[in-house]
N, C-alpha and C positions, 0 to 999 in steps of 0.2 A: 248508497246501495241502489242498484237498478231495480225497476219494477219486476223484472223477471226473477231476480234474486228474492225479492219480497214474496212473490207468488210461490216460489219454491219453499221458502221457510214456512209459509202458511200451510201449504200442502203437507209438509213434513210434520208440522205440529198436529195436524188432523190425523195423520197416520199414527203418531205416537199416542195420541188420545184414544184412537180406535184400538190399538194394541193393548193399552191399559184396560179398556173395557173387556177385551177378549181374554187376556191372560191374567188379569188382576194385578199386573205390575207394569209400570211405565218404564220402557227401556231408557237408560240414561243417555245414550248417544248412538251414533251410527254403528259403532262396534257391537253394541247390545242388539240392535236390529239384525245385523249381519249374523251374529251368533244364532239368533232365533231362526233365521232363514236356513242356516247350515243344518241345524237340528231337524228342521222340517224336511229339507231336501235329502238328508240321510235316511229319514223315514224309520228310525228305530226307537222313536219315543224319547222322552227325557230320562236321563240317567246320569250318574256321575261320569265325567269325562276327565281324562288326564290333561295336563297343560298342552301336550303335543296334539292330542285329539281336538282340543278347543281351537288351536291354531289351524288344524286341518279343516274344521267346521267353518271357520272364517274364510278359508281359501275356497271351499266348496261354494259358499254364499257369494263371494266376489265373482267367481267364474260364472255361476248361474245368472246373476243379475247382469253381468257384462255380456253374457251370451245374447241377450235381447238386442244389443247393439252390434252383434257379429264379431266380438273380440275373441270369444271362446266357443268351442263346440265340445259336447260330451264325447269322450273317447271310449271309455268303458267303465263298467262297474265291477269292482274286484269281488273275490269270493266272500268277503266279509260285508258286502253291500255298500262299500264306499265308492262314490262316483269319482272318476278321474277325468280331468278336462285337458284339452290341448288348445294352445294359442292359435287362433284362426287368422288374426291380423294384428299387426303391431299396435300397441296402445300409444296414444299421443303422450308427448312429454309435457305434463302439466305440473304446476306447482301444487303444494299440499291443498290449498283452498279449492283449486280447480278439480283436483282428484276427488275431494269430498263432494263437490257439487255434482260431478258426473255420477258418483256412486249413489248419491241421494236420488237423483233423477231416475237411475236404473232400478233402485229399490222401489220407488213409487210405481214404476212400470211393472215390476214383478208382482206387486200386490194387486194392481189393476188387472193384469192378465191372468194370474193364477187364481185369484179369489174374487174377480169381478167387482172389486171395490172402486167406488168413485171417490177419488181423493182430491 
């Protein structure tokens, strides 16, 4: 494993620990963190969500975090308060591990910029 990958995993671990302190539960994985970001970005608080809404929340989170790298831009917010994003530039063709690495890096950037966390 490269030093960069080790640094990423250390920062990721610090983020998960910080989220556990904040919300009282440690997210299991990247999907758990993305779900939290989606709920936060929707801005309607925690409540029961349907399976489809949970998928939509994950999409919101992915678009939001990838917007920092210029891949998505916010298009509009619908009448129910759900943000809709549009692709601004093509995503690179990565394998699953590279996709996860990109998302983790962008999630870390999200928390650093949105919440001024030093991770």
